[in-house]
VEXDOZA-86940 format. One record per residue (C-alpha): z negated, x negated, y; residue number from 1. Coordinates in steps of 0.25 Angstrom, whole numbers, plus 5000, padded with zeros to 4 digits. Layout:
BEGIN
Z Z X X Y Y drenke NUM
...
END
This chain:
BEGIN
Z 5455 X 5087 Y 4914 drenke 1
Z 5471 X 5090 Y 4918 drenke 2
Z 5481 X 5086 Y 4908 drenke 3
Z 5492 X 5078 Y 4912 drenke 4
Z 5507 X 5080 Y 4911 drenke 5
Z 5515 X 5078 Y 4899 drenke 6
Z 5525 X 5065 Y 4906 drenke 7
Z 5518 X 5057 Y 4918 drenke 8
Z 5526 X 5055 Y 4931 drenke 9
Z 5530 X 5043 Y 4925 drenke 10
Z 5532 X 5048 Y 4912 drenke 11
Z 5543 X 5058 Y 4918 drenke 12
Z 5550 X 5048 Y 4927 drenke 13
Z 5554 X 5040 Y 4916 drenke 14
Z 5556 X 5051 Y 4905 drenke 15
Z 5572 X 5052 Y 4909 drenke 16
Z 5574 X 5039 Y 4903 drenke 17
Z 5565 X 5041 Y 4892 drenke 18
Z 5572 X 5054 Y 4887 drenke 19
Z 5587 X 5046 Y 4885 drenke 20
Z 5579 X 5037 Y 4876 drenke 21
Z 5575 X 5045 Y 4863 drenke 22
Z 5585 X 5042 Y 4855 drenke 23
Z 5582 X 5031 Y 4847 drenke 24
Z 5589 X 5017 Y 4848 drenke 25
Z 5590 X 5011 Y 4836 drenke 26
Z 5590 X 5015 Y 4822 drenke 27
Z 5574 X 5009 Y 4818 drenke 28
Z 5570 X 5020 Y 4830 drenke 29
Z 5580 X 5032 Y 4824 drenke 30
Z 5570 X 5042 Y 4817 drenke 31
Z 5577 X 5050 Y 4805 drenke 32
Z 5592 X 5050 Y 4799 drenke 33
Z 5586 X 5041 Y 4789 drenke 34
Z 5598 X 5040 Y 4781 drenke 35
Z 5607 X 5040 Y 4792 drenke 36
Z 5599 X 5027 Y 4799 drenke 37
Z 5599 X 5019 Y 4789 drenke 38
Z 5613 X 5019 Y 4786 drenke 39
Z 5616 X 5016 Y 4802 drenke 40
Z 5607 X 5004 Y 4801 drenke 41
Z 5617 X 4999 Y 4787 drenke 42
Z 5629 X 5000 Y 4795 drenke 43
Z 5623 X 4995 Y 4808 drenke 44
Z 5617 X 4982 Y 4800 drenke 45
Z 5630 X 4981 Y 4792 drenke 46
Z 5638 X 4982 Y 4805 drenke 47
Z 5629 X 4973 Y 4814 drenke 48
Z 5629 X 4963 Y 4803 drenke 49
Z 5643 X 4963 Y 4801 drenke 50
Z 5646 X 4961 Y 4817 drenke 51
Z 5653 X 4975 Y 4817 drenke 52
Z 5653 X 4988 Y 4824 drenke 53
Z 5647 X 4999 Y 4816 drenke 54
Z 5657 X 5008 Y 4809 drenke 55
Z 5659 X 5022 Y 4815 drenke 56
Z 5651 X 5033 Y 4811 drenke 57
Z 5647 X 5048 Y 4811 drenke 58
Z 5636 X 5056 Y 4812 drenke 59
Z 5634 X 5069 Y 4808 drenke 60
Z 5623 X 5081 Y 4810 drenke 61
Z 5619 X 5093 Y 4818 drenke 62
Z 5615 X 5090 Y 4834 drenke 63
Z 5605 X 5082 Y 4837 drenke 64
Z 5602 X 5072 Y 4826 drenke 65
Z 5605 X 5061 Y 4831 drenke 66
Z 5619 X 5056 Y 4831 drenke 67
Z 5619 X 5052 Y 4844 drenke 68
Z 5607 X 5043 Y 4843 drenke 69
Z 5611 X 5037 Y 4830 drenke 70
Z 5625 X 5033 Y 4839 drenke 71
Z 5617 X 5027 Y 4851 drenke 72
Z 5609 X 5021 Y 4839 drenke 73
Z 5621 X 5015 Y 4834 drenke 74
Z 5624 X 5007 Y 4846 drenke 75
Z 5610 X 5001 Y 4848 drenke 76
Z 5610 X 4997 Y 4834 drenke 77
Z 5625 X 4989 Y 4836 drenke 78
Z 5622 X 4984 Y 4848 drenke 79
Z 5633 X 4990 Y 4856 drenke 80
Z 5635 X 5001 Y 4866 drenke 81
Z 5638 X 5016 Y 4863 drenke 82
Z 5650 X 5027 Y 4869 drenke 83
Z 5647 X 5041 Y 4868 drenke 84
Z 5659 X 5051 Y 4866 drenke 85
Z 5659 X 5065 Y 4859 drenke 86
Z 5672 X 5073 Y 4853 drenke 87
Z 5674 X 5083 Y 4863 drenke 88
Z 5674 X 5074 Y 4875 drenke 89
Z 5685 X 5065 Y 4867 drenke 90
Z 5697 X 5075 Y 4871 drenke 91
Z 5710 X 5064 Y 4869 drenke 92
Z 5714 X 5053 Y 4863 drenke 93
Z 5712 X 5045 Y 4876 drenke 94
Z 5697 X 5049 Y 4879 drenke 95
Z 5695 X 5042 Y 4865 drenke 96
Z 5704 X 5029 Y 4867 drenke 97
Z 5697 X 5027 Y 4880 drenke 98
Z 5684 X 5025 Y 4873 drenke 99
Z 5687 X 5020 Y 4862 drenke 100
Z 5696 X 5007 Y 4870 drenke 101
Z 5683 X 5006 Y 4877 drenke 102
Z 5676 X 5004 Y 4864 drenke 103
Z 5670 X 4988 Y 4864 drenke 104
Z 5668 X 4981 Y 4851 drenke 105
Z 5657 X 4989 Y 4845 drenke 106
Z 5652 X 5001 Y 4852 drenke 107
Z 5649 X 5014 Y 4846 drenke 108
Z 5658 X 5025 Y 4851 drenke 109
Z 5649 X 5037 Y 4849 drenke 110
Z 5659 X 5053 Y 4848 drenke 111
Z 5649 X 5064 Y 4847 drenke 112
Z 5652 X 5076 Y 4841 drenke 113
Z 5666 X 5069 Y 4835 drenke 114
Z 5670 X 5080 Y 4826 drenke 115
Z 5674 X 5086 Y 4840 drenke 116
Z 5684 X 5075 Y 4843 drenke 117
Z 5699 X 5082 Y 4845 drenke 118
Z 5707 X 5077 Y 4834 drenke 119
Z 5717 X 5069 Y 4842 drenke 120
Z 5706 X 5062 Y 4847 drenke 121
Z 5700 X 5059 Y 4834 drenke 122
Z 5714 X 5053 Y 4829 drenke 123
Z 5712 X 5041 Y 4838 drenke 124
Z 5698 X 5038 Y 4832 drenke 125
Z 5705 X 5036 Y 4817 drenke 126
Z 5710 X 5023 Y 4819 drenke 127
Z 5699 X 5020 Y 4832 drenke 128
Z 5690 X 5021 Y 4820 drenke 129
Z 5698 X 5014 Y 4808 drenke 130
Z 5704 X 5003 Y 4817 drenke 131
Z 5700 X 5002 Y 4828 drenke 132
Z 5713 X 5006 Y 4838 drenke 133
Z 5718 X 5017 Y 4843 drenke 134
Z 5732 X 5022 Y 4843 drenke 135
Z 5735 X 5028 Y 4859 drenke 136
Z 5748 X 5033 Y 4863 drenke 137
Z 5754 X 5032 Y 4875 drenke 138
Z 5764 X 5039 Y 4882 drenke 139
Z 5764 X 5048 Y 4873 drenke 140
Z 5779 X 5057 Y 4870 drenke 141
Z 5792 X 5049 Y 4867 drenke 142
Z 5785 X 5037 Y 4874 drenke 143
Z 5774 X 5037 Y 4868 drenke 144
Z 5770 X 5021 Y 4861 drenke 145
Z 5756 X 5020 Y 4854 drenke 146
Z 5747 X 5010 Y 4858 drenke 147
Z 5736 X 5006 Y 4848 drenke 148
Z 5722 X 5000 Y 4855 drenke 149
Z 5713 X 4989 Y 4847 drenke 150
Z 5699 X 4995 Y 4848 drenke 151
Z 5687 X 4987 Y 4848 drenke 152
Z 5676 X 4989 Y 4834 drenke 153
Z 5668 X 5001 Y 4839 drenke 154
Z 5659 X 5012 Y 4832 drenke 155
Z 5661 X 5026 Y 4831 drenke 156
Z 5650 X 5035 Y 4829 drenke 157
Z 5654 X 5048 Y 4828 drenke 158
Z 5642 X 5062 Y 4828 drenke 159
Z 5647 X 5076 Y 4825 drenke 160
Z 5638 X 5089 Y 4821 drenke 161
Z 5650 X 5094 Y 4813 drenke 162
Z 5654 X 5084 Y 4803 drenke 163
Z 5664 X 5094 Y 4795 drenke 164
Z 5673 X 5095 Y 4809 drenke 165
Z 5676 X 5080 Y 4807 drenke 166
Z 5689 X 5077 Y 4803 drenke 167
Z 5689 X 5067 Y 4790 drenke 168
Z 5698 X 5056 Y 4796 drenke 169
Z 5687 X 5054 Y 4807 drenke 170
Z 5674 X 5056 Y 4797 drenke 171
Z 5682 X 5046 Y 4788 drenke 172
Z 5682 X 5037 Y 4800 drenke 173
Z 5668 X 5035 Y 4799 drenke 174
Z 5662 X 5022 Y 4791 drenke 175
Z 5648 X 5031 Y 4792 drenke 176
Z 5644 X 5046 Y 4793 drenke 177
Z 5629 X 5049 Y 4792 drenke 178
Z 5623 X 5063 Y 4794 drenke 179
Z 5612 X 5066 Y 4803 drenke 180
Z 5602 X 5077 Y 4795 drenke 181
Z 5591 X 5085 Y 4804 drenke 182
Z 5577 X 5077 Y 4807 drenke 183
Z 5567 X 5080 Y 4798 drenke 184
Z 5554 X 5084 Y 4805 drenke 185
Z 5546 X 5072 Y 4804 drenke 186
Z 5559 X 5065 Y 4809 drenke 187
Z 5559 X 5074 Y 4822 drenke 188
Z 5545 X 5072 Y 4823 drenke 189
Z 5545 X 5056 Y 4826 drenke 190
Z 5557 X 5060 Y 4833 drenke 191
Z 5549 X 5066 Y 4843 drenke 192
Z 5537 X 5060 Y 4842 drenke 193
Z 5545 X 5046 Y 4845 drenke 194
Z 5553 X 5055 Y 4859 drenke 195
Z 5540 X 5060 Y 4862 drenke 196
Z 5536 X 5044 Y 4865 drenke 197
Z 5547 X 5039 Y 4870 drenke 198
Z 5545 X 5052 Y 4881 drenke 199
Z 5531 X 5049 Y 4884 drenke 200
Z 5527 X 5063 Y 4878 drenke 201
Z 5513 X 5062 Y 4871 drenke 202
Z 5515 X 5071 Y 4857 drenke 203
Z 5508 X 5076 Y 4846 drenke 204
Z 5512 X 5075 Y 4832 drenke 205
Z 5512 X 5089 Y 4829 drenke 206
Z 5519 X 5092 Y 4842 drenke 207
Z 5531 X 5080 Y 4837 drenke 208
Z 5531 X 5090 Y 4825 drenke 209
Z 5532 X 5103 Y 4832 drenke 210
Z 5543 X 5098 Y 4841 drenke 211
Z 5550 X 5091 Y 4826 drenke 212
Z 5549 X 5104 Y 4819 drenke 213
Z 5557 X 5112 Y 4829 drenke 214
Z 5569 X 5103 Y 4832 drenke 215
Z 5576 X 5105 Y 4821 drenke 216
Z 5579 X 5092 Y 4815 drenke 217
Z 5584 X 5087 Y 4827 drenke 218
Z 5580 X 5075 Y 4835 drenke 219
Z 5588 X 5081 Y 4848 drenke 220
Z 5581 X 5093 Y 4848 drenke 221
Z 5568 X 5086 Y 4844 drenke 222
Z 5568 X 5081 Y 4856 drenke 223
Z 5573 X 5092 Y 4864 drenke 224
Z 5561 X 5099 Y 4861 drenke 225
Z 5550 X 5089 Y 4864 drenke 226
Z 5558 X 5087 Y 4878 drenke 227
Z 5555 X 5100 Y 4879 drenke 228
Z 5541 X 5102 Y 4873 drenke 229
Z 5538 X 5089 Y 4884 drenke 230
Z 5541 X 5098 Y 4894 drenke 231
Z 5534 X 5109 Y 4891 drenke 232
Z 5520 X 5100 Y 4888 drenke 233
Z 5525 X 5093 Y 4901 drenke 234
Z 5523 X 5107 Y 4909 drenke 235
Z 5512 X 5111 Y 4902 drenke 236
Z 5505 X 5098 Y 4906 drenke 237
Z 5500 X 5095 Y 4891 drenke 238
Z 5496 X 5081 Y 4889 drenke 239
Z 5505 X 5079 Y 4878 drenke 240
Z 5514 X 5088 Y 4867 drenke 241
Z 5504 X 5095 Y 4856 drenke 242
Z 5509 X 5104 Y 4846 drenke 243
Z 5506 X 5116 Y 4854 drenke 244
Z 5514 X 5112 Y 4864 drenke 245
Z 5526 X 5107 Y 4858 drenke 246
Z 5527 X 5122 Y 4850 drenke 247
Z 5525 X 5130 Y 4863 drenke 248
Z 5536 X 5122 Y 4870 drenke 249
Z 5546 X 5124 Y 4858 drenke 250
Z 5542 X 5139 Y 4858 drenke 251
Z 5545 X 5140 Y 4873 drenke 252
Z 5559 X 5133 Y 4870 drenke 253
Z 5562 X 5144 Y 4857 drenke 254
Z 5561 X 5134 Y 4847 drenke 255
Z 5553 X 5139 Y 4835 drenke 256
Z 5546 X 5131 Y 4824 drenke 257
Z 5559 X 5131 Y 4817 drenke 258
Z 5566 X 5123 Y 4829 drenke 259
Z 5576 X 5137 Y 4830 drenke 260
Z 5579 X 5140 Y 4843 drenke 261
Z 5583 X 5151 Y 4852 drenke 262
Z 5599 X 5151 Y 4846 drenke 263
Z 5595 X 5146 Y 4832 drenke 264
Z 5586 X 5158 Y 4831 drenke 265
Z 5599 X 5169 Y 4836 drenke 266
Z 5607 X 5163 Y 4828 drenke 267
Z 5597 X 5167 Y 4814 drenke 268
Z 5594 X 5181 Y 4820 drenke 269
Z 5609 X 5184 Y 4821 drenke 270
Z 5612 X 5178 Y 4809 drenke 271
Z 5601 X 5186 Y 4803 drenke 272
Z 5599 X 5201 Y 4812 drenke 273
Z 5615 X 5202 Y 4816 drenke 274
Z 5622 X 5196 Y 4804 drenke 275
Z 5609 X 5199 Y 4792 drenke 276
Z 5608 X 5184 Y 4789 drenke 277
Z 5621 X 5181 Y 4786 drenke 278
Z 5632 X 5177 Y 4782 drenke 279
Z 5639 X 5174 Y 4797 drenke 280
Z 5648 X 5164 Y 4802 drenke 281
Z 5646 X 5155 Y 4813 drenke 282
Z 5658 X 5162 Y 4822 drenke 283
Z 5650 X 5174 Y 4823 drenke 284
Z 5635 X 5169 Y 4824 drenke 285
Z 5642 X 5161 Y 4836 drenke 286
Z 5648 X 5173 Y 4843 drenke 287
Z 5635 X 5181 Y 4842 drenke 288
Z 5626 X 5169 Y 4847 drenke 289
Z 5638 X 5166 Y 4856 drenke 290
Z 5635 X 5152 Y 4853 drenke 291
Z 5648 X 5141 Y 4852 drenke 292
Z 5650 X 5141 Y 4836 drenke 293
Z 5649 X 5126 Y 4835 drenke 294
Z 5634 X 5128 Y 4844 drenke 295
Z 5628 X 5135 Y 4831 drenke 296
Z 5636 X 5126 Y 4821 drenke 297
Z 5632 X 5113 Y 4828 drenke 298
Z 5617 X 5116 Y 4833 drenke 299
Z 5611 X 5129 Y 4826 drenke 300
Z 5616 X 5129 Y 4811 drenke 301
Z 5612 X 5114 Y 4806 drenke 302
Z 5597 X 5116 Y 4808 drenke 303
Z 5597 X 5131 Y 4803 drenke 304
Z 5606 X 5126 Y 4791 drenke 305
Z 5596 X 5116 Y 4789 drenke 306
Z 5584 X 5123 Y 4794 drenke 307
Z 5586 X 5133 Y 4782 drenke 308
Z 5589 X 5144 Y 4792 drenke 309
Z 5604 X 5145 Y 4790 drenke 310
Z 5615 X 5144 Y 4778 drenke 311
Z 5629 X 5141 Y 4780 drenke 312
Z 5638 X 5150 Y 4770 drenke 313
Z 5654 X 5152 Y 4770 drenke 314
Z 5651 X 5163 Y 4774 drenke 315
Z 5645 X 5161 Y 4787 drenke 316
Z 5629 X 5158 Y 4790 drenke 317
Z 5616 X 5163 Y 4785 drenke 318
Z 5602 X 5163 Y 4788 drenke 319
Z 5592 X 5163 Y 4779 drenke 320
Z 5578 X 5168 Y 4775 drenke 321
Z 5571 X 5157 Y 4783 drenke 322
Z 5578 X 5161 Y 4797 drenke 323
Z 5575 X 5174 Y 4794 drenke 324
Z 5558 X 5169 Y 4792 drenke 325
Z 5562 X 5163 Y 4803 drenke 326
Z 5564 X 5172 Y 4813 drenke 327
Z 5555 X 5182 Y 4805 drenke 328
Z 5566 X 5189 Y 4801 drenke 329
Z 5568 X 5200 Y 4789 drenke 330
Z 5573 X 5192 Y 4777 drenke 331
Z 5587 X 5194 Y 4775 drenke 332
Z 5593 X 5200 Y 4760 drenke 333
Z 5598 X 5189 Y 4752 drenke 334
Z 5611 X 5198 Y 4750 drenke 335
Z 5611 X 5197 Y 4765 drenke 336
Z 5615 X 5182 Y 4770 drenke 337
Z 5628 X 5181 Y 4758 drenke 338
Z 5634 X 5194 Y 4761 drenke 339
Z 5648 X 5189 Y 4766 drenke 340
Z 5656 X 5192 Y 4777 drenke 341
Z 5645 X 5193 Y 4788 drenke 342
Z 5648 X 5186 Y 4801 drenke 343
Z 5660 X 5179 Y 4796 drenke 344
Z 5660 X 5168 Y 4789 drenke 345
Z 5660 X 5153 Y 4797 drenke 346
END
């Protein structure tokens, strides 16, 4: 009997609409981040009982852990709409003023990468967040005059991958500051299984676990890997996704059993082979890899640090013995890891 494609034509036609619905819409559907969800649940219930907008909330943590998803969940739970923007896109104060003056009572303004707000724009946020007012300068110069605009009571949800770059005055104006941590394999298995169900993909428990183990503790990566595995199984005319199919598909895409991709492995190899294990500054690594420094700090390093492949010291980055074992390289003498001055600090 011939095998049927993984997705029928009917399923393929409706797939695009399903892909947009992988995110949970309520706190009850949200998997993981138990402490964050519990704190949000209490704050939302209390605000709704008082009939007030939710206080301003700041989410921090590595990319892909659910900061944007939680912002949309908050809007759903508060039965309001959400307006989205990002720090780099708000280049002028007038951009922010236009958004703030158009917000309705109870609406959520989500600002991604809020640490990248220009300082002059950020300062306009202070009175808006505290007093729901904003002072706008008209006719700059000798005839300058200030107009004070009253704003509807709204909620700002900020997200940042670099909490240390936030200024103190901005950080202090958030009533609730929550940090998102990497997910456990068990939590990611639940996420992969849920997403596969929404996509209409039969997947075995072992295959879900294989995807979860290579997802770097990140739901966004888990869903991305699931889609690549789905494509592989579909072209191979599989009836569903089993463990062998999932592993083979991820091997094809260069994701190893620890979740490291080609950039992660190059990063560690350069530290070990070119800089004798470190310490080496991130600026030197960025130049050697021909990658942006922010990419290494925001995307590559958080998981390598959490997984025990990397140490970050005041003198620079050092590879760990675990990194050597994982890459099949000889272990470095302990003293090599702590020789100062090699590759610069940072």
